C-alpha positions in Angstrom: 173.1 -39.6 -74.5 176.0 -41.1 -72.6 175.1 -44.1 -70.3 176.3 -42.2 -67.2 174.0 -39.3 -68.1 171.1 -41.6 -68.7 171.6 -43.1 -65.2 171.5 -39.5 -63.8 168.2 -38.8 -65.6 166.7 -42.1 -64.4 167.6 -41.3 -60.8 165.9 -37.9 -61.0 162.8 -39.3 -62.6 162.7 -42.2 -60.2 163.0 -39.8 -57.3 160.2 -37.7 -58.6 158.1 -40.8 -59.2 158.5 -41.9 -55.6 157.6 -38.4 -54.5 154.4 -38.5 -56.6 153.4 -41.9 -55.1 153.8 -40.4 -51.6 151.9 -37.2 -52.6 149.0 -39.2 -54.0 148.9 -41.3 -50.8 148.8 -38.2 -48.6 145.9 -36.8 -50.7 143.9 -40.0 -51.1 143.9 -41.5 -47.6 140.8 -40.4 -45.7 139.8 -38.2 -48.6 136.1 -38.3 -47.6 136.6 -37.8 -43.9 136.1 -34.0 -43.7 132.5 -32.9 -44.1 131.8 -30.9 -47.3 132.5 -27.2 -47.2 129.8 -24.7 -48.2 131.4 -24.3 -51.7 131.8 -28.0 -52.2 128.2 -28.5 -51.3 127.0 -25.9 -53.8 129.0 -27.2 -56.7 128.4 -30.8 -55.8 124.6 -30.3 -55.6 124.5 -28.6 -59.0 126.7 -31.3 -60.5 124.1 -33.9 -59.4 121.3 -31.8 -60.8 123.1 -31.6 -64.1 123.7 -35.3 -64.2 120.0 -35.8 -63.6 118.6 -33.1 -65.9 121.3 -32.8 -68.6 121.0 -29.0 -68.4 124.1 -27.0 -67.7 125.1 -23.4 -68.4 128.3 -21.7 -67.4 127.9 -19.5 -64.3 131.1 -17.6 -63.2 130.0 -17.5 -59.6 131.0 -21.2 -59.2 134.0 -20.6 -61.4 134.8 -22.8 -64.5 132.7 -25.7 -65.8 135.6 -28.2 -65.4 134.6 -29.8 -62.1 130.9 -30.0 -62.7 131.3 -31.6 -66.1 134.2 -33.9 -65.2 132.7 -35.0 -61.9 129.3 -35.8 -63.5 131.2 -38.4 -65.5 133.2 -39.6 -62.5 129.9 -40.0 -60.5 128.5 -42.1 -63.3 131.6 -44.4 -63.1 132.0 -44.5 -59.4 129.5 -42.9 -56.9 128.7 -39.4 -55.6 130.6 -39.6 -52.3 132.7 -37.0 -50.7 135.9 -38.8 -51.5 135.0 -39.4 -55.2 133.9 -35.7 -55.5 137.4 -34.7 -54.5 139.2 -37.4 -56.4 140.0 -35.4 -59.5 141.5 -32.5 -57.5 143.5 -35.0 -55.4 144.8 -36.8 -58.5 145.9 -33.6 -60.2 147.5 -32.2 -57.0 149.3 -35.5 -56.4 150.7 -35.4 -59.9 151.8 -31.8 -59.7 155.4 -32.7 -58.5 156.0 -34.2 -61.9 156.0 -30.6 -63.3 159.5 -30.3 -61.8 160.7 -32.7 -64.5 159.8 -30.1 -67.2 162.2 -27.6 -65.6 165.2 -29.8 -65.5 167.2 -27.7 -68.0 167.0 -24.8 -65.6 167.5 -26.5 -62.2 170.2 -29.0 -61.1 169.3 -32.6 -60.0 168.9 -31.8 -56.3 166.8 -28.7 -57.0 164.5 -30.7 -59.3 163.9 -33.3 -56.5 163.5 -30.5 -53.9 160.9 -28.8 -56.1 159.0 -32.0 -56.4 159.0 -32.4 -52.6 157.8 -28.9 -51.9 155.0 -29.3 -54.4 154.0 -32.6 -52.9 154.0 -31.8 -49.2 153.4 -28.0 -48.8 150.5 -27.8 -46.3 148.5 -25.4 -48.4 148.7 -27.6 -51.5 147.9 -30.7 -49.4 144.9 -29.2 -47.7 143.3 -27.8 -50.9 144.5 -30.8 -52.8 141.9 -32.6 -50.7 139.1 -30.1 -51.4 136.7 -29.9 -54.3 137.8 -26.5 -55.4 139.5 -25.2 -58.5 142.5 -23.5 -57.0 144.9 -26.5 -57.1 143.6 -27.4 -60.6 144.2 -23.9 -62.1 147.6 -23.8 -60.5 148.6 -27.3 -61.7 147.4 -26.8 -65.2 149.1 -23.4 -65.4 152.4 -24.7 -64.1 152.4 -27.7 -66.4 151.6 -25.3 -69.3 154.6 -23.1 -68.3 156.8 -26.2 -68.2 155.9 -27.3 -71.7 156.3 -23.8 -73.0 159.8 -23.6 -71.5 160.7 -27.0 -72.9 159.5 -25.8 -76.3 161.9 -22.8 -76.0 164.8 -24.9 -74.6 164.5 -27.6 -77.3 163.2 -25.3 -80.1 160.5 -27.8 -80.7 157.1 -26.2 -81.5 155.3 -29.5 -80.9 155.7 -28.9 -77.1 153.6 -25.8 -77.4 150.5 -27.9 -78.2 150.3 -29.4 -74.7 151.1 -26.0 -73.2 148.2 -24.3 -75.0 145.9 -27.2 -74.2 146.8 -26.9 -70.5 146.2 -23.1 -70.6 142.8 -23.8 -72.0 142.1 -26.3 -69.3 143.2 -23.8 -66.7 140.6 -21.4 -68.0 137.9 -24.1 -67.7 138.7 -24.4 -64.0 138.8 -20.7 -62.8 138.9 -17.3 -64.3 142.1 -16.4 -62.5 144.0 -18.4 -65.2 144.1 -14.9 -66.7 146.0 -13.7 -63.6 148.6 -16.5 -64.2 149.1 -15.2 -67.8 149.4 -11.7 -66.5 152.0 -12.8 -63.9 153.9 -14.7 -66.6 153.9 -11.6 -68.8 155.0 -9.3 -65.9 157.8 -11.7 -64.8 158.9 -12.1 -68.4 159.2 -8.3 -68.7 161.4 -8.2 -65.6 163.6 -11.0 -67.0 163.9 -9.1 -70.3 164.9 -6.1 -68.3 167.6 -8.2 -66.6 168.9 -9.3 -70.0 169.0 -5.7 -71.3 170.9 -4.5 -68.2 173.3 -7.4 -68.7 173.8 -6.4 -72.3 174.5 -2.8 -71.4 177.2 -3.9 -68.9 178.7 -5.9 -71.8 178.8 -2.7 -74.0 176.1 -4.0 -76.3 173.3 -1.6 -77.4 169.7 -2.4 -76.6 168.9 -2.1 -80.3 171.5 -4.7 -81.3 170.5 -7.0 -78.4 166.8 -7.0 -79.5 167.7 -7.4 -83.1 169.9 -10.4 -82.2 166.9 -11.9 -80.3 164.6 -11.5 -83.3 167.2 -12.9 -85.6 167.6 -15.9 -83.4 163.8 -16.5 -83.3 163.7 -16.2 -87.1 166.6 -18.7 -87.5 164.8 -21.1 -85.2 161.5 -20.8 -87.1 163.3 -21.2 -90.4 165.2 -24.3 -89.2 162.0 -25.8 -87.9 160.2 -25.1 -91.1 162.9 -27.0 -93.1 164.7 -23.9 -94.5 168.3 -24.7 -93.4 171.1 -22.2 -93.6 173.0 -22.7 -96.8 170.0 -24.2 -98.7 170.0 -23.9 -102.4 166.4 -22.7 -102.3 165.8 -19.0 -103.2 165.7 -16.9 -100.1 162.2 -15.6 -100.9 160.9 -19.2 -101.1 162.6 -20.0 -97.7 160.9 -17.0 -96.2 157.5 -18.0 -97.6 157.9 -21.5 -96.3 158.8 -20.2 -92.8 155.9 -17.8 -92.7 153.5 -20.5 -93.9 154.8 -23.0 -91.4 154.6 -20.5 -88.6 151.0 -19.5 -89.6 150.0 -23.1 -89.8 151.1 -23.8 -86.3 149.5 -20.6 -85.0 146.2 -21.8 -86.5 146.7 -25.2 -85.0 147.4 -23.8 -81.6 144.4 -21.6 -81.8 142.2 -24.5 -82.8 143.5 -26.6 -79.9 142.7 -23.8 -77.4 139.2 -23.1 -78.8 138.2 -26.7 -79.1 138.8 -27.3 -75.4 137.2 -24.0 -74.4 134.1 -24.6 -76.5 133.7 -28.2 -75.3 133.7 -27.1 -71.7 131.9 -23.8 -71.9 129.2 -24.7 -74.4 125.7 -25.0 -72.8 124.1 -28.4 -72.5 122.1 -29.8 -74.2 122.6 -27.1 -76.9 126.1 -28.6 -77.6 124.6 -32.1 -78.3 122.0 -30.5 -80.6 124.7 -28.6 -82.5 126.7 -31.7 -83.1 123.8 -33.3 -84.9 122.7 -30.0 -86.6 125.8 -28.0 -87.7 123.6 -24.9 -88.4 123.4 -24.5 -84.6 127.2 -24.5 -84.1 127.8 -20.7 -84.6 125.4 -19.9 -81.8 126.9 -22.5 -79.5 130.4 -21.3 -80.4 129.5 -17.7 -79.7 127.9 -18.5 -76.3 130.9 -20.7 -75.3 133.5 -18.0 -76.1 132.3 -14.4 -76.3 129.2 -15.1 -74.1 131.2 -16.8 -71.4 133.9 -14.1 -71.5 131.3 -11.4 -71.1 129.8 -13.1 -68.1 133.2 -13.6 -66.5 134.1 -9.9 -67.0 130.7 -8.7 -65.8 131.0 -10.6 -62.5 134.7 -10.7 -61.6 136.2 -7.6 -63.3 133.6 -4.9 -63.6 131.3 -6.0 -60.8 131.6 -5.3 -57.0 133.3 -8.6 -56.1 136.5 -6.9 -55.2 135.1 -4.1 -53.0 136.8 -4.9 -49.8 139.7 -3.7 -47.5 142.9 -4.6 -49.3 145.0 -4.5 -46.1 142.7 -6.9 -44.3 143.0 -9.4 -47.1 146.7 -8.9 -47.4 147.2 -9.5 -43.7 145.1 -12.7 -44.0 147.2 -14.0 -46.8 150.4 -13.1 -44.9 149.1 -15.1 -41.9 148.4 -18.1 -44.1 151.9 -17.9 -45.6 153.5 -17.6 -42.2 151.6 -20.4 -40.6 151.2 -22.9 -43.4 153.9 -22.0 -45.9 156.7 -20.7 -43.8 159.3 -23.1 -45.3 158.5 -22.0 -48.9 158.5 -18.3 -47.9 161.8 -18.4 -46.1 163.7 -20.7 -48.5 162.4 -18.7 -51.5 164.3 -15.7 -50.2 167.3 -17.9 -49.4 167.2 -19.4 -52.9 166.9 -16.1 -54.7 169.8 -14.7 -52.7 172.0 -17.7 -53.2 171.3 -17.7 -57.0 172.0 -14.0 -57.3 174.9 -13.5 -55.0 176.4 -16.8 -56.1 176.7 -15.4 -59.6 174.4 -17.9 -61.3 171.6 -15.4 -61.9 169.3 -17.9 -63.6 166.5 -16.2 -65.3 164.0 -19.0 -64.6 164.6 -18.7 -60.8 164.2 -14.9 -61.0 161.0 -15.3 -63.2 159.4 -17.5 -60.5 160.4 -15.3 -57.6 158.9 -12.2 -59.4 155.8 -14.2 -60.2 155.3 -15.2 -56.6 155.8 -11.7 -55.3 153.4 -10.3 -57.9 150.8 -12.9 -56.8 151.3 -12.0 -53.1 150.7 -8.3 -53.8 148.0 -8.8 -56.4 145.7 -11.5 -55.0 144.4 -9.6 -52.0 143.0 -7.1 -54.5 141.7 -9.6 -57.0 139.9 -12.1 -54.7 136.4 -11.7 -53.5 136.7 -13.4 -50.1 139.4 -13.8 -47.5 140.3 -17.5 -47.5 143.4 -19.7 -47.2 143.0 -21.1 -50.7 144.4 -17.8 -52.1 147.8 -18.8 -50.8 147.8 -21.6 -53.4 148.6 -19.1 -56.1 151.5 -17.6 -54.1 153.0 -20.9 -52.9 153.3 -22.5 -56.3 155.6 -20.0 -57.9 157.7 -19.6 -54.8 158.4 -23.3 -54.6 161.0 -22.8 -57.4 163.4 -20.4 -55.6 162.6 -22.3 -52.4 163.8 -25.5 -54.0 167.0 -23.7 -54.9 167.4 -22.5 -51.3 166.6 -25.9 -49.9 169.0 -27.7 -52.2 171.7 -25.3 -51.3 171.4 -25.9 -47.6 171.1 -29.6 -48.1 174.2 -29.6 -50.3 176.2 -27.6 -47.8 175.2 -29.9 -45.0 176.0 -33.1 -46.9 179.3 -31.6 -48.1 180.3 -31.1 -44.5 179.9 -34.7 -43.5 183.1 -36.6 -43.5 181.8 -40.0 -44.8 185.1 -41.8 -44.3 185.4 -40.6 -40.7 181.8 -41.5 -40.0 182.5 -45.0 -41.4 185.6 -45.3 -39.2 183.6 -44.2 -36.1 180.9 -46.8 -36.8 183.5 -49.5 -37.1 185.0 -48.5 -33.8 187.9 -46.5 -35.2 188.8 -42.9 -34.6 188.3 -39.9 -36.7 186.2 -36.7 -36.9 182.7 -37.0 -38.2 182.4 -33.5 -39.7 184.7 -31.2 -41.6 186.4 -28.2 -40.1 183.5 -25.9 -40.6 181.4 -27.6 -37.9 179.3 -24.6 -37.1 178.2 -24.0 -40.7 177.4 -27.7 -41.1 175.4 -27.7 -37.8 173.4 -24.6 -38.9 172.6 -26.2 -42.2 171.5 -29.3 -40.4 169.3 -27.3 -38.1 167.8 -25.5 -41.1 167.0 -28.8 -42.8 165.4 -30.2 -39.7 163.4 -27.0 -39.3 162.3 -27.2 -42.9 161.2 -30.8 -42.4 159.3 -29.8 -39.2 157.9 -26.7 -40.9 156.3 -28.9 -43.6 155.2 -32.0 -41.7 153.8 -30.3 -38.6 151.4 -27.9 -40.3 150.5 -30.6 -42.9 149.4 -32.9 -40.1 147.7 -30.1 -38.2 145.6 -28.8 -41.1 145.3 -32.1 -43.0 141.6 -32.8 -42.3 140.9 -29.9 -39.9 137.6 -28.3 -39.2 139.0 -26.6 -36.1 137.8 -23.0 -35.7 141.3 -22.0 -34.5 142.8 -23.0 -37.8 141.5 -20.1 -39.9 144.9 -19.7 -41.6 143.7 -22.5 -43.9 140.2 -23.6 -42.8 137.7 -21.2 -44.2 134.7 -19.9 -42.2 132.0 -21.8 -44.2 133.4 -25.2 -43.2 131.0 -27.2 -40.9 132.6 -29.1 -38.1 133.1 -32.8 -38.5 130.7 -33.9 -35.8 127.9 -33.2 -38.3 128.9 -36.4 -40.2 127.1 -38.8 -37.9 123.8 -36.9 -38.2 124.2 -36.7 -42.0 124.7 -40.5 -42.1 121.5 -41.0 -40.1 119.6 -38.6 -42.3 120.6 -40.5 -45.4 119.7 -43.8 -43.8 116.2 -42.4 -42.9 115.7 -41.1 -46.4 116.6 -44.5 -47.9 113.9 -46.2 -45.9 111.2 -43.6 -45.9 108.5 -44.0 -48.5 105.5 -41.7 -48.1 105.6 -37.9 -48.6 108.5 -35.5 -48.2 111.6 -36.7 -46.4 113.1 -33.5 -45.1 111.5 -30.2 -43.9 113.6 -27.0 -43.5 112.0 -24.6 -41.1 112.3 -21.1 -42.5 113.5 -18.3 -40.2 114.1 -14.6 -40.4 117.7 -13.5 -39.5 118.7 -9.9 -38.9 121.8 -10.1 -41.2 121.1 -13.1 -43.5 117.4 -12.3 -44.2 115.3 -15.4 -44.9 117.0 -18.5 -43.8 116.2 -22.0 -45.3 112.9 -21.0 -46.9 112.4 -21.3 -50.6 108.9 -20.9 -52.0 109.5 -23.3 -54.9 112.1 -25.9 -54.4 112.6 -26.4 -58.1 114.3 -22.9 -58.1 117.3 -24.5 -56.6 118.0 -26.6 -59.7 119.5 -23.7 -61.4 121.8 -20.9 -60.5 121.0 -18.7 -58.7 118.9 -20.7 -56.3 116.3 -19.4 -53.9 118.0 -17.0 -51.5 117.2 -19.1 -48.4 118.7 -22.2 -49.9 122.3 -21.0 -49.6 122.1 -21.2 -45.8 121.4 -24.9 -46.1 124.7 -25.7 -47.6 126.4 -28.1 -47.6 123.3 -30.2 -46.7 121.7 -30.1 -50.2 124.6 -32.1 -51.5 123.9 -34.9 -49.0 120.2 -34.8 -49.4 120.3 -34.8 -53.2 122.6 -37.8 -53.5 120.3 -39.6 -51.0 117.3 -38.8 -53.3 115.5 -36.9 -50.6 112.3 -35.0 -51.3 112.7 -31.6 -49.6 110.3 -28.9 -48.7 110.4 -25.8 -46.4 108.1 -23.8 -44.2 107.7 -20.0 -44.3 109.5 -18.1 -41.5 106.2 -16.9 -39.9 104.7 -20.4 -39.7 103.4 -21.4 -36.2 105.6 -24.2 -34.7 102.5 -26.3 -34.1 101.6 -26.0 -37.8 105.2 -26.9 -38.7 105.0 -30.1 -36.6 101.6 -31.1 -38.0 102.4 -33.9 -40.5 106.1 -33.2 -40.4 108.5 -35.6 -42.2 111.0 -37.8 -40.3 113.7 -35.2 -40.7 113.3 -31.5 -39.7 116.1 -29.0 -39.8 116.0 -25.6 -38.2 118.3 -22.9 -37.0 119.3 -23.6 -33.4 117.6 -20.5 -32.1 114.2 -22.0 -33.0 114.9 -25.3 -31.2 113.2 -24.2 -27.9 110.0 -23.1 -29.7 109.8 -26.2 -31.9 110.8 -28.9 -29.3 107.4 -29.1 -27.4 105.7 -29.9 -30.7 108.1 -32.7 -31.7 107.5 -35.5 -29.2 109.2 -38.7 -30.5 112.0 -36.8 -32.2 115.6 -36.7 -31.1 117.3 -33.4 -31.5 121.0 -32.7 -32.3 122.7 -29.4 -32.6 125.7 -28.8 -34.9 127.9 -25.9 -36.0 127.2 -25.6 -39.7 130.1 -23.1 -40.0 133.3 -22.8 -38.0 131.3 -20.7 -35.6 128.2 -18.5 -35.4 125.6 -20.6 -37.3 124.2 -23.6 -35.4 121.5 -25.8 -36.7 119.2 -28.2 -35.0 118.4 -31.5 -36.7 115.2 -33.3 -35.5 115.1 -37.0 -36.3 112.0 -39.1 -35.8 113.1 -41.8 -33.3 111.0 -44.6 -35.0 112.3 -43.7 -38.4 115.8 -43.6 -37.0 115.4 -47.0 -35.4 114.0 -48.6 -38.5 116.8 -47.2 -40.6 119.5 -48.3 -38.2 122.1 -50.4 -39.9 122.9 -53.8 -38.2 126.1 -53.7 -36.3 128.7 -56.1 -37.9 129.5 -59.1 -35.7 
């Protein structure tokens, strides 16, 4: 590599490294500020229960086993706080801009950096990069897998397929829609192949000859990699055998890589540990981790009723999120695709990502089970590639229009024009760049830690509002100082649409999935109570308020509608109401004043 080329590579990599540092900062600062979402509370609680009991089985309703298993280790090393629970997602999301480096053979220098910037600061990726959910994880693992696969093809080095396959396996351990990524890749590849065949016909080459040429090129690559060079003195049959054996060996190696990761994560605990000491148990564990897990995934997400909803409603919600939180990517993706096509470059990788993004936009409203902003993650990620092309084009046109010498003269007091003759075009490019900057920074700042009920483009309904944090801190402080009997009582209620709320006949039912039906309305409170070591019980919905108050613990939690009936029986308790969702589900938290006073932390001097 020539020294000047090395300097260029170093500049690109240095730029991406600086982008990653900024991306990590944006994701790490104030990471624990937002109160846990319903989903975070559910997965967080069961992670704590697994860490305590050592019992874990894959359940597709909470998606893959990656976060529970990884976070249980992270909690052992650090502490089960909101920030620590989100740490792995924030780290992976912050490193995602480095994926741009893997596509450097298909994008120019400015486009590589632009791609890194879009992956670092898109509001959707920032918000859900600070959220203990799997969407950013599956997207990041899938994109890195694609990058390594493309590098393997570009460099004709099969070794790069091993990290690609390992990352695909990790993607499956996070969320089942890793399969949708592979389907999108396959569909986009089919369209790219169609492009190539159309191009061949225009060049008067037959489809048969074109395909045969591709297969011959693949065979030559495999033969070269296997050590069977053209012109070798070896018999041709021996060369073919060596190539087939080499290819089969790597196919087996890639399959083992994939299965080892899948089995490690999906195998039930403690059965996995027993199988490691008793190999006779390995077949059963292997079957449960592979075929058993696949069957559960299919039964719930593919043949069940999870997708029975109005497609247009979900499609409109996704479009609203893209328009409000990903407008820059959406607009510049169209610009980039147009520039690349009309400009005559017709890069297959850019087209591949554009088709992938469009397929995701069309397909996810049908595939998802709930209308939520996190769905946009899987549309934004592929569209960042053509958007980077568009953004780099506009930036390049703007910079090309600046007369640097004239600007220097003006700054020195001389005369001269600052811009080239095409002042209007340069001004428009500058306005587009400023608009792009504002279109990223403003929504990122708006949604960054939001629990605002007006921000439903990204903030999902089951997000409590942040004023709950003070009461949660007080509850944990009371639990830490309370010694005798239960610490927290949930007052059961009957609700016309939710059914039984808060009540669970046997609290130990909540240790496994599914928990007692009334338990789910408590979320995300179980996460906070479990990490505080609280002893929890609940009263049946028809219990008389006076009986509820008799011998009640220092913390009592009820639906807000029951506050009026309960309050006369709870002298000496302070009552606080909070919105446990964005709207429509208020809870009342009764705190014993004496217990609260004794638990109060001294104010630092």
